[in-house]
N, C-alpha and C positions, 0 to 999 in steps of 0.2 A: 733675770741673771743669778748667777751663783758665784759666791765668795767660797776661793779655795786658796788652801795654801800649795798645792801642786799646778795652779794656774793664776800667773801672774798676768799684767793687764799694761799696754804698752804706751808709748807716746806715738802719736800722728804718723810722724816724718818714719817708721820703723813698718809700717804698714806695705804689701807687697803692690806693685804694681799692678799686677793681674786683678786686682782683686777689681769690680767695677763700683761706680760712685754710688749707686745705694747701697751697697754691701760696707764701702767704708764709711757714708753717713750715719748709717745704723750704727756702726760701731761705734763712732763718733757722740752718737746721743744716747748710748749705753755708759758710755763712758762720765757723761755728763751725771747719771743719775746713778753713779757707784758710790762707795763709801770713802766719798772723797772729805777729809776734814771742812776744806775751806765751805764746799758746798750746803755741809751741815752745820756753818756757821760758829765752826770749833777753830780757833790760831792754826795759823799754817804751820803743820811740821810739829803739833802736839799731838801725841797719841790717844786715844781713848782711852778709857779703865780698862775694857776687854784688850785691848793691843798691850796694855801695859802688862797682863795677866800671862799673855802669849807673846813674848818677847823672845823667845826659843825658836819661835818659827819663822817661818819665811813670810815676807809681807807679799802678799800675790793678791790682785784681781783678774778673774777671768770674766771674757765677756765674750757672750755668744751674738756675733753680728747677723741677723738673718735676712737677707735681700734676694728677692724672685726666687725662691726655694731653694736657695744656697746658705750655707752655712758656713760664716769665716771664725776663727778665732785670735785674737789678738792678745802677746803675752809681752808682760813685761816684769821680771823677776828682780826684787831686792833682796840681795842674803844678808844676814848678818856677818860679822866677824867672826871667827872662832873667839869665845870668850878668854881661852887661854891667850891670845894676842891683841884681844882688844884694849882699844888705848880709851875706849870712853862707855859708861855705862850702856845697858843695854836699851834704857829709854832716850839716852841723847843719840846713839846710834840711827835708830830709825825716825827721831825728829832730823836729824843732821840730812840722813838717806832724804827726806822726803824732800826738806827745803833743797837739797843741790839738785836733785830733779827738777823742781820748778824753776831755778833760775837757770839752767840750758834750757827750758820750754818756753817760759814768758818772761819779759816780753823780746819779740814780738807775739802777740796773740794769737793763734790760728783761727779760734773763732770764740763765739759766744751763743747760749741757749738761753732762754730766760731769764736774759740779764746779767748772765755769769760767763766769765771764762770758764768753756769746759774743762780747759788743763790744770788752770790755779785756781780758780774761784773768785779771781778777783771781779768788782761789779764793771760794767759795760759804760754806766755813765759816769766813772773816774778814770776811766782810760782814753786816750787817744787810738782811738780804732777808726778804720774806713775798712769798709767790708761790703758783701751784696750777701741780702738777704736770701734764704732758702725757705721761709715760713710757709710753703706748699707742702713740704718736705715732712717738716716739723715746728709748730709755733714758736717764734722767738729763736729760730736758728740764723745764725749769722757767720758766714766765714771770711777771713780776708781775704784779700785780692791775691798774695800770692799761692795761699792755700785752695782756694779756688781756682787757679790755674794749674797746680798741682795735679791735684783730684780728678780735672777733665782732662788732662794729659792722659790720664789713665785709663778714663772713661773713653776718649778717641781711639786707644792702640786698642781695645776690647770691642768697639761698632766695627773697626777697621778689619779684625781679626773674624767677626762673625759677618764680614759684607754687608753690613748696614750703614744707612745715613741716616740723620735727626729731622723726623716730621712735624713741622709745629700747626696746628690745626686750628682755628678760628672756630667760632661755633655760631653765631646768629646770623643768617643770610649767607653761610658757608657749610655747614651740614643740616644746619634744623633751622624753623621760624616760629618763632612764639610772640603770642599774643595776649594781652590781659583778657580775663573773661568780659570784663565792662566796656572790651573796644569790640567785641565782636557786633559785625556788622548784622543790620535786619534781615537782608538777604543771606548770610551765614546763619542766623537763626533759624529763618524758615525752611535751609537746608539740613535741620538737624544735626549740626557740625557739633555744639558742644555734646549732644546725648552721644553720638558717635564716640567721641573724645573718650567719654565716660566708661567705655567697654573697655578701653586701653587695647584694643585688638591690636596685637603687632604687624597682622597683615595690612593694614592702613597706615601703620607706624604714626596713628594721632595719637597723644596722650595729654592727663590732665595733670596737672601739679595741683594738688591740693590744697597743700601749704601754702603756694603762692598765689592761688587765685589767676591761674594762668593755661593756657594752651600751648602744646609744643609739637611741632610736626615735624617728624625725621626726612630729610631730602631722601628723595627713590636714589637706590644703591648704595646709600651709605654703609650699610652692615659688610656687603660684599667687598666695597672700597676699603672697609678698615680691615677686613681680613686679609685682603691682599696685601694691602700696603703694609701689612704689619710684619711679612717675610721682607720686605726689603729695610725695613725704616724704623727706630726706636720714636714712639709716637708721643707727641706732648698736647694735651689741650690749651691754649691760651686766649683765655677772653678779658674783655672789659669791664662785663657783668662782674655781680659780685661772687662770693667764694660759696654761699649756698646753693645759687642757682647753678653756677659751674658744674658743682657735686652732682647734684639732680640732674642735670642732662647727661652727665659721663656714666651715670649708673641705666638712664636710657641707651645711650650707645654701646655701652659696655656691661650689661649685665651680668656676666661671667667674672667680671674684673683680669682679664687676659690681656689687655692691649695697654690699659693708662697707670693703675693701680696708684700710685700717690702723684705720678706725675697731669694734675692740671692744676693751671695757673690763673689766677684772677688778677681783677685790678688793684686789690691791695699788695700784689708781690711787685708790681712795677716798679722801678726805680727810679723813671722818670711821668712826671703828671702829663697825663693824655697820651702816652707813649708805649708802644710795645720794645723790649730788648733783649736781645740774647744773653745777656749778662747772665741772667736768671735761669739759663739754661744748659744742663751739661754738655760739655762737649766744644769743638770749635765752632766757628764761625764757615768755617770753610766746608763743614759736611751736614749744615742745614738747608733745609725745603722749607719756604712757610705757603701755605695756602691760608690767606684772608682777601676779604671783598674790598676791605677798607686799605687803602695806600699810605695815606697820610700819617697812622700811627705806627707806621713802619720807617722814618725816616732815614735812622742809620743801616739799613737793611735792608735796602731796595734792592738791592743784587740778589737777596736772597727768596725774593718773594715772587709767588707766581698768583695773579689776583684773579681772583673767584668770579663768576656772574653772581650777581645777588639772588637770592632763591626769597622770593617774594610769594607765600604761599596763604598768608591771611590778608583780608583786606586793611589791614591797618595798618599794614606794613608799605603798601603802594597805593595811598590816598592821591599820590599826584601822577599814576601811572596809570589809568584806568581800572577796570576788574581785575579782582584778582584770581587766582588760580582758583582759590577754594568756591569762588563766587562763578565760576565759568564750569565749574565740573570738571577739570581739567589738573594735570600733574607732568612734571617732567618725565620722558621715557626714562626708563632707568638701561636701557639699551644706548642708547645715546646721547644722555643726559651730562649735566655740567660735572658729573662725578666720575662717570664711565670714560668722559673725554681727557679730565684729567689724571687720571688712572693711567691711562698711556700714555702720556708725558712724564708720569712719575718713572714708570718702566723705562722708557729712554735715557731719561736721565740717569737713572741707577745703573743700566748695560755700558752707557759711556763711561760715567765715572770708573768703573770697575774693568770694564771688559777692553775698552777700547784706548783706554790711556796709558796703554804698555810701556811705552817711552819713559813713563814717566814714576819716580817710585809711589807706591800708595801713600805713604804718610806725607808727600809732597803734595798732593792733588788738591784740587778746590773745586766745590761743584757751582760757585758761580760762573766762571768761564763754560760749563756745562750747559747751566740754565740759560745762558747769555745765545749760547751755540745753538739750542733746538728752537727760542724760538725766533731767531734770525731765520731759518729754513722756511717760515711758514710764508711769507711774500717773498721767498729770494724770484729774482728775473721779473719782478712786477717795476715797472717805472710811474710816478706816478706826478699828478699835474693837479694843484685845487685851485677851484674857482669859486671867491667869493665865499668861502666858508671861514675865511677869519677877518675879525675886525681891519677896515684899510690902514686905519693908523697903526697896525701892530707887525714885527716882524713875522712871517710866518714860521720862520725855524724855529721861534721860539714857544710855537704853540704844542699844545698838549697831543693834538692829532698827528700832526708831523712829527713830533717824536716818536709817536709810538707806531707810527709807518715804519719809521728808520730802524725802531727796535726789534719790528718783524721781517725784517730784511730788504724793504722796498728802497730803491731810489725816489727821493723825491725832486721837485725843481718846479720853478718859478713860471715857467715858458714852454708851450706846446712843441713838441717836434716831432719827427717819426718814429722815432724809438720810445716815445711815450704809450705806454701800454692802457692806462686808465686816467681818466678825467672825474675827480672827486667833485661834487655840486651839492649845493641845496635847492636848485633849481634850472629848468632844460633851458629857461631864455638865454644864459650868460653866451657870450662869443666864442669860450672854450668848451663851453657844452654842445654848443651847435660842431665847432668845428670835431668833436669825439663821433658827434652822430655822423657827418659827411663822409670821415675817414675810418669809419666802423671799428671804433677804439670802443672798449669800456665805459660803460657812465653811469657812477654810481653815486649813493648817497652814502655821507661818512659815514654810516652805522655800520656799514660794511667792515671798515676797517675795526671796528669798537666790536664787531662778531669775531673778527679772525683773533683779535686778541683773548677774548675770553676762551674760545674753543680750538686756539693752537693749530688750526686748518685752516687753510684757504675757503672761505664760503663761495657758495655757487652766485655769482655776479647777477645775476636775474633776479635772485631774490632781492634786491637790493636798489629799487626803482627810483629815478628821480622826479618828482614830482613836478608836474607838466611836460613830460615827454607821452607823446602819443605811443599807443599801445603797439608793442611791438618795438619800437623803436632801439630801445636799451637793452633789449635781447641781440640784438643785431650784432655779429661778430664774424670776420673772417676765418674759415674751417682751419686755417695752417698755423693761428695762435692759440689755438683753444688749448695747447699743452700747457700753458703757462701756469 
């Protein structure tokens, strides 16, 4: 950063609304490291020896804010009064001018970096300050709530202008699967999985994180997914893992650093323990779509969440669910795996938001009702009855499976009638299950609902038979209902 008399430096409020979030924050960080008397340990308003010698020149600071390849310049200029009409000495004029500028901006403090206010230089520990951390952008950076909201407002305008939404991406079991070297199973060792990973062959998407003694497998289709999603979304990584791990995985996913840059959020950036929040993500909640395999970490933002089917490649991550994909020498198909499926869902959400909501002003639109609408299309037209799926002492309406089916657009009821299309059971011997067989209704296992929920598409009923059902009985269905 250069310091020149002809290029002075600004207050945060003078920044253009057209500046994007990264540019604005870069500008603020440059301002924090500029020649500010308070940040150098000098008393506020007290000029240095060099400044005293140059009291006839303008007091100016130039900062070049560079974000995503763009160069922004913010300027503030304090001119000395003409000596013929000045009522104070040159030294007093400089001191008074700086002091007046500080009074205008602090308090309230717009933000802190490294424990010091980047406007006036006061210590954060000595101030009554409530803010939001943005440490993943620069260590020790905090913004006040009002400043965060103001800057995010500008970011929202930029996103909408570019026809983009915000996409929050979890790592483990969503985009990748990792395991510690000492957790590799005997079967995986026999298959030479560690040797294959050491080659770092991009064609198999299996890598060794040497410094962390881990193996990482990229989920099939992930590179194509990121490439296509980047055209519709501003993307962020958000993981409960530690920062060093998150950065290493980001390098594997984005080796050219074209998708994420500094937008890698880890557990140290969360504002609530064991919870992820959108408060640390620039932009409005109304524009954010979240992909994560864990629902409970998004308690405040469930309407933004698309729950991902967990990716279990290594044996250590699926000890309770049988053999792993690596042990079976199998993997998800790129053409119709989880990421390919969800990419289609994201495209539809993006299209509805920008192209089919013409009756609503763009700035007033909200992606959350769009997510809900697309989800409800999955089982639209289906009427379900559950048979001994839930504990007898619980209200079925409060059970996860019941709620999930309703979120997918199905109608759920407790008793059978001619309008029922599906009976969901865990055994074929129940009265309602026998009724389904007799009346040629779909009889299927609850896993069918879970599969529909992950795939955002109605799955073939015959793939989810109920135990105890004779071969072929569960596949019988009248042809006139086949279109449901």
